[in-house]
Structure formats: C-alpha cells, structure tokens
C-alpha positions as CSV (number, residue, x, y, z in Angstrom):
1,M,-13.3,81.5,51.2
2,T,-10.2,80.8,49.2
3,T,-8.1,83.8,48.1
4,I,-7.0,83.7,44.5
5,Q,-3.6,85.1,43.8
6,A,-2.5,85.1,40.2
7,T,-0.5,87.4,37.9
8,T,-0.5,87.7,34.2
9,S,2.4,88.9,32.1
10,S,2.1,90.7,28.9
11,V,3.7,89.5,25.7
12,S,6.5,91.7,24.7
13,S,8.3,91.7,21.4
14,S,12.0,91.9,20.9
15,S,13.8,93.1,17.8
16,S,16.9,90.9,18.3
17,S,16.3,87.4,17.0
18,S,19.1,85.9,19.0
19,S,18.0,87.3,22.3
20,S,14.3,87.0,21.5
21,G,14.6,83.2,21.1
22,N,15.7,82.9,24.7
23,D,13.3,85.5,25.8
24,I,10.4,83.7,24.1
25,A,11.5,80.4,25.7
26,S,11.6,81.9,29.1
27,Q,8.2,83.6,28.6
28,I,6.7,80.2,27.5
29,S,8.2,78.5,30.6
30,R,6.8,81.3,32.9
31,L,3.3,81.1,31.3
32,T,3.3,77.3,31.5
33,Q,4.2,77.5,35.2
34,Q,1.4,80.1,35.8
35,I,-1.1,77.9,34.0
36,S,-0.1,75.0,36.2
37,T,-0.4,77.1,39.4
38,L,-3.8,78.3,38.4
39,T,-5.0,74.8,37.5
40,K,-4.0,73.6,41.0
41,Q,-5.9,76.6,42.5
42,L,-8.9,75.7,40.3
43,K,-8.8,72.1,41.7
44,S,-8.6,73.4,45.3
45,V,-11.6,75.7,44.9
46,A,-13.9,72.7,44.8
47,Q,-12.5,71.4,48.1
48,G,-12.4,74.9,49.7
49,T,-14.9,76.4,52.0
50,G,-17.5,78.9,50.9
51,T,-20.8,79.0,49.3
52,T,-21.6,77.5,45.9
53,E,-21.9,81.0,44.4
54,E,-18.4,82.0,45.7
55,K,-16.9,78.8,44.4
56,Q,-18.6,79.3,41.0
57,T,-17.3,82.9,40.8
58,Q,-13.7,81.8,41.7
59,T,-13.9,79.0,39.2
60,E,-15.0,81.4,36.5
61,Q,-12.2,83.8,37.3
62,L,-9.6,81.1,37.3
63,Q,-10.8,79.7,34.1
64,A,-10.8,83.2,32.5
65,Q,-7.2,83.7,33.7
66,I,-6.1,80.3,32.4
67,A,-7.8,81.0,29.0
68,L,-5.9,84.3,28.8
69,L,-2.6,82.7,29.6
70,Q,-3.2,79.9,27.1
71,A,-3.9,82.5,24.4
72,Q,-0.6,84.3,25.3
73,L,1.2,80.9,25.3
74,S,-0.3,80.1,21.8
75,Q,0.9,83.5,20.4
76,L,4.4,82.9,21.8
77,Q,4.6,79.4,20.4
78,S,3.5,80.7,17.0
79,K,6.2,83.4,17.2
80,Q,8.8,80.8,18.2
81,A,7.8,78.6,15.3
82,E,8.1,81.5,12.9
83,E,11.5,82.4,14.1
84,A,12.7,78.8,13.9
85,Q,11.4,78.7,10.3
86,K,13.2,82.0,9.4
87,K,16.4,80.6,10.9
88,S,16.0,77.4,8.9
89,E,15.4,79.3,5.7
90,E,18.4,81.6,6.3
91,K,20.6,78.6,7.0
92,Q,19.3,76.9,3.8
93,T,19.9,80.0,1.8
94,N,23.4,80.4,3.2
95,T,24.2,76.7,2.5
96,Q,23.0,77.0,-1.1
97,A,24.9,80.2,-1.7
98,S,28.1,78.8,-0.3
99,A,27.8,75.4,-2.0
100,K,30.2,75.1,-5.0
101,V,29.0,73.1,-7.9
102,E,31.6,70.7,-9.1
103,G,31.8,68.2,-11.9
104,V,32.0,68.1,-15.7
105,N,28.5,69.5,-16.2
106,N,29.5,72.8,-14.5
107,P,29.9,75.5,-17.2
108,S,32.9,77.7,-16.6
109,S,35.7,79.1,-18.6
110,D,37.7,75.8,-18.1
111,H,34.8,73.6,-19.1
112,Q,33.6,75.1,-22.4
113,I,33.3,73.2,-25.6
114,D,33.0,74.9,-28.9
115,I,30.8,73.0,-31.3
116,Y,30.8,73.8,-35.0
117,I,28.3,72.4,-37.5
C-alpha cells in the first residue's frame, strides 16, 4: 500500500499591496508545486501495490486534495489579477493627473480671447 503524504496551505490575505504581490506569487508557486507532487503521486497509485479498493480510495483522496489546491490557486490568481488591475488604474490615474495639457486650445489666463459682438 502506498502512503500518501500531502499538505495543504491556507490562503492568507495581506493588507500591504507591495508585499502581498510577492506573497501571492510565492503562494501560487507553492500551490503549483504541491499540485504537481500530488499529480505524480496519483500516477504512481495505479502502479503501486494494494487492492483495487485501496487504490480507488487513494485516488479519490488525491483527486480531492488536488481539487482543493486548484480552488485555492484559482482564488490567488484572481486576487493577483485584481491587484494588477488596481495598480494599472492607479498608474493611469497618476499619469493623467500629472499630464500637463499644452497647446493653443488650452484655456488659461495667458490664452484667453475676449470676443465682443
């Protein structure tokens, strides 16, 4: 009988956007590695020794763990995409705020025309 060894990590949220970006990336990497390890274990179950029922039980357990990790991975990827979008919007807002309009069509005290009819 093959022994299954796997750990699952919980998704933690961080309030700091600069450190959470790296934190999310490391969590995604860790989850991907765990999924890969569990997938290899899943493949080895079929070749392992034991009864058909034991193999079926192990397969179901591994598949459940993989599904859980994939759900966590999906949540982290969504969170990472949201943070990237927020950063993009902040950068765009900052760029628009700092952009100075130049040219003759820019109304200012130097570019006013008084029209009398």
